[in-house]
C-alpha positions as CSV (number, residue, x, y, z in Angstrom):
1,M,35.5,43.1,4.5
2,E,37.2,40.2,6.7
3,G,34.2,39.5,8.1
4,T,32.5,38.4,5.0
5,G,34.6,35.3,4.3
6,G,33.7,31.9,4.4
7,S,34.3,31.3,7.9
8,S,31.3,32.6,9.4
9,A,28.5,29.9,10.9
10,S,24.9,30.0,9.5
11,P,22.5,30.0,11.9
12,A,20.9,26.9,10.2
13,A,24.1,24.8,9.9
14,P,22.8,22.9,13.2
15,V,19.2,22.2,12.2
16,N,20.3,21.5,9.0
17,Q,22.8,19.1,10.7
18,W,20.2,17.7,13.0
19,W,17.7,17.0,10.1
20,Q,20.2,15.1,8.3
21,E,21.3,13.0,11.2
22,F,17.6,12.3,11.8
23,S,16.7,11.8,8.0
24,K,20.0,8.7,8.4
25,L,18.7,7.5,11.5
26,F,14.6,7.6,10.5
27,Q,16.4,5.8,7.4
28,Y,18.0,3.1,8.8
29,Y,15.3,2.2,10.7
30,L,12.6,2.3,8.0
31,D,15.5,-0.2,6.2
32,K,15.3,-2.5,9.3
33,S,11.8,-2.8,8.9
34,T,11.3,-3.5,5.2
35,P,11.4,-8.0,6.2
36,H,8.9,-7.7,8.7
37,A,5.6,-6.7,7.2
38,T,3.9,-8.2,9.3
39,Y,4.8,-6.1,12.5
40,R,4.8,-3.2,9.5
41,W,0.9,-3.6,9.3
42,I,0.0,-4.4,13.2
43,G,1.8,-1.0,13.4
44,T,-0.2,0.7,10.9
45,C,-3.6,-0.5,12.4
46,V,-3.0,0.4,15.7
47,I,-1.9,4.4,13.8
48,G,-5.2,3.6,11.8
49,S,-7.4,2.6,15.4
50,I,-5.8,5.8,16.8
51,Y,-7.0,7.7,14.4
52,V,-10.2,6.8,13.9
53,L,-11.0,6.7,17.9
54,R,-9.5,10.3,18.2
55,V,-12.5,11.2,14.8
56,F,-15.2,8.9,16.7
57,Y,-14.1,10.7,19.7
58,L,-14.5,14.3,18.0
59,Q,-17.6,13.9,16.0
60,G,-15.8,15.5,13.2
61,F,-12.9,15.6,10.5
62,Y,-15.3,14.0,8.1
63,I,-14.0,15.4,4.9
64,V,-10.6,14.9,6.3
65,S,-11.5,10.9,6.9
66,Y,-13.0,11.2,2.9
67,G,-9.7,12.5,1.8
68,L,-8.1,9.9,3.6
69,G,-9.9,7.4,2.0
70,I,-9.8,8.3,-1.7
71,Y,-6.3,8.2,-1.3
72,L,-6.3,4.8,0.4
73,L,-8.1,4.3,-2.4
74,N,-6.1,5.1,-4.6
75,L,-3.2,2.8,-3.5
76,L,-4.7,-0.3,-3.0
77,I,-5.7,0.3,-6.9
78,G,-2.0,1.0,-7.3
79,F,-0.9,-2.3,-5.3
80,L,-3.6,-4.4,-6.8
81,S,-2.5,-3.6,-10.4
82,P,0.2,-5.0,-12.5
83,L,3.2,-3.0,-14.0
84,V,2.6,-3.0,-17.4
85,D,-1.1,-3.2,-17.9
86,P,-1.8,-5.7,-21.0
87,E,-4.3,-3.2,-22.3
88,L,-2.9,-0.1,-22.5
89,E,1.3,-0.6,-23.6
90,P,2.3,-3.4,-25.3
91,S,6.1,-3.9,-24.1
92,D,8.8,-6.1,-24.1
93,G,9.3,-6.6,-20.7
94,P,7.5,-9.3,-18.7
95,L,3.5,-9.5,-19.8
96,L,1.2,-11.7,-18.0
97,P,0.4,-15.3,-19.3
98,T,-2.5,-15.2,-20.9
99,K,-2.5,-18.9,-21.9
100,G,-2.3,-22.1,-19.5
101,S,0.0,-23.3,-22.3
102,D,2.1,-19.8,-21.5
103,E,5.7,-19.3,-19.3
104,F,5.1,-18.9,-15.7
105,K,6.0,-14.7,-15.0
106,P,6.1,-13.2,-12.2
107,F,3.3,-10.5,-10.8
108,I,4.8,-7.2,-10.6
109,R,2.9,-4.8,-9.1
110,R,2.6,-1.3,-9.9
111,L,3.0,-0.2,-6.3
112,P,5.3,-2.3,-4.5
113,E,3.8,-4.1,-1.1
114,F,6.8,-1.6,1.0
115,K,5.5,1.5,-0.7
116,F,2.4,0.5,-0.4
117,W,2.7,0.4,3.5
118,Y,4.6,3.6,4.0
119,S,2.5,5.5,2.0
120,F,-0.7,4.4,3.7
121,T,1.1,5.1,7.3
122,K,2.4,8.7,6.2
123,A,-1.2,9.0,5.4
124,F,-2.7,7.8,8.7
125,C,0.0,10.2,10.5
126,I,-0.6,13.3,8.4
127,A,-4.5,12.6,8.4
128,F,-3.6,12.4,12.3
129,L,-2.1,15.8,12.6
130,M,-4.7,17.4,10.6
131,T,-7.1,16.8,13.4
132,F,-5.7,19.0,15.3
133,F,-6.6,22.1,13.8
134,S,-9.8,23.6,13.3
135,V,-9.5,24.7,10.0
136,F,-9.6,21.2,8.4
137,D,-13.0,20.3,10.4
138,V,-15.5,21.6,7.6
139,P,-19.2,20.7,8.7
140,V,-20.9,18.2,6.6
141,F,-23.5,15.4,6.9
142,W,-21.0,12.4,6.6
143,P,-23.7,9.4,5.7
144,I,-23.8,10.9,2.1
145,L,-19.7,11.3,2.0
146,L,-19.8,7.1,3.5
147,C,-22.3,6.6,1.0
148,Y,-20.4,8.0,-2.0
149,W,-17.4,6.7,-1.2
150,V,-18.9,2.8,-0.4
151,V,-20.3,3.2,-4.2
152,L,-16.9,4.4,-5.3
153,F,-15.1,1.4,-4.1
154,V,-17.5,-1.5,-4.9
155,L,-17.4,0.5,-9.2
156,T,-13.8,0.6,-8.5
157,M,-13.2,-2.8,-7.0
158,R,-15.2,-4.6,-9.1
159,R,-13.5,-2.5,-12.3
160,Q,-10.0,-4.0,-10.7
161,I,-11.5,-7.8,-10.4
162,S,-13.6,-8.1,-13.8
163,H,-9.3,-6.5,-15.0
164,M,-7.7,-9.5,-13.2
165,I,-10.6,-12.1,-14.2
166,K,-9.6,-10.7,-18.2
167,H,-5.8,-10.8,-18.0
168,K,-6.2,-14.5,-15.2
169,Y,-3.9,-12.6,-12.7
170,I,-4.1,-13.0,-9.1
171,P,-2.0,-10.1,-7.3
172,F,-1.7,-12.2,-4.5
173,N,0.8,-15.3,-3.6
174,F,0.1,-17.2,-0.2
175,G,3.2,-18.8,0.9
176,K,5.5,-20.6,-1.5
177,Q,3.9,-22.7,-4.0
178,K,4.9,-26.6,-3.5
179,Y,5.7,-29.4,-5.7
180,S,3.0,-32.0,-5.1
181,G,4.2,-34.2,-7.3
182,K,2.4,-37.8,-9.0
183,K,-0.3,-39.3,-7.5
184,S,0.7,-42.6,-5.6
185,S,0.6,-45.7,-7.4
186,A,-0.3,-47.5,-3.9
187,S,-4.6,-47.1,-4.2
188,S,-3.8,-48.8,-8.2
189,S,-2.0,-51.5,-7.0
190,R,-4.9,-52.4,-4.5
191,T,-7.1,-52.4,-7.1
192,R,-5.6,-54.7,-9.2
193,A,-4.8,-56.7,-5.9
194,D,-8.5,-57.4,-5.3
C-alpha cells in the first residue's frame, strides 16, 4: 500500500501543464492584439480568403459554408443590436435617447467588437478544419442554399435597420466627434460693410 500515495505522477500531468502554458501564452497574445483592431480584421480577412479558396478549389463543403454564413449573420445581429432593447425590457440603466433633447447615452452593443472579431475568426478556423473531413462534404445543390441565405440576410438586415430607425441609434462611431463651434462672424461683417 505504500505505492498508492499521492507521490506517483499522472501520465496526463505533462499534457495538462503544457495546455496551461499554451493557454496562458495564447491569452497573452490575444490581450496584446486587443487595441489593434485593423490588423486583427486584416488577419481575419486573410483567414476567410484562405477558407473561400479552399472551398472553391475542392468544389464542396457547401453545407459547412451555409452553416458558417448563418452563424456569422447571427454574430452580426448581436454586433448591431443594443445591449438593452427598448422594445423588450424597460431598464433603469442607460437607454437609447428617443428625442433630440434627451441627454447623450452611448451605444452599448450586445456583442462587443472584440468578442465579435474573436467569434468570427474562430468560426472561420473551425469551418476550415471541417473541410479536411469528408463526412462534412454533403452533396447539395448550392445555388438554393445561396439564394436562401441571401433572402435571409436581406430580411434580417431590413428588420435590423428598421429597428435602428425606429429607436434612432447608429451602431457605429466614425472617429471622435469634433465640436465645430459657432459660425464665424466674418461673413456677416462683410455684408454690413457693403
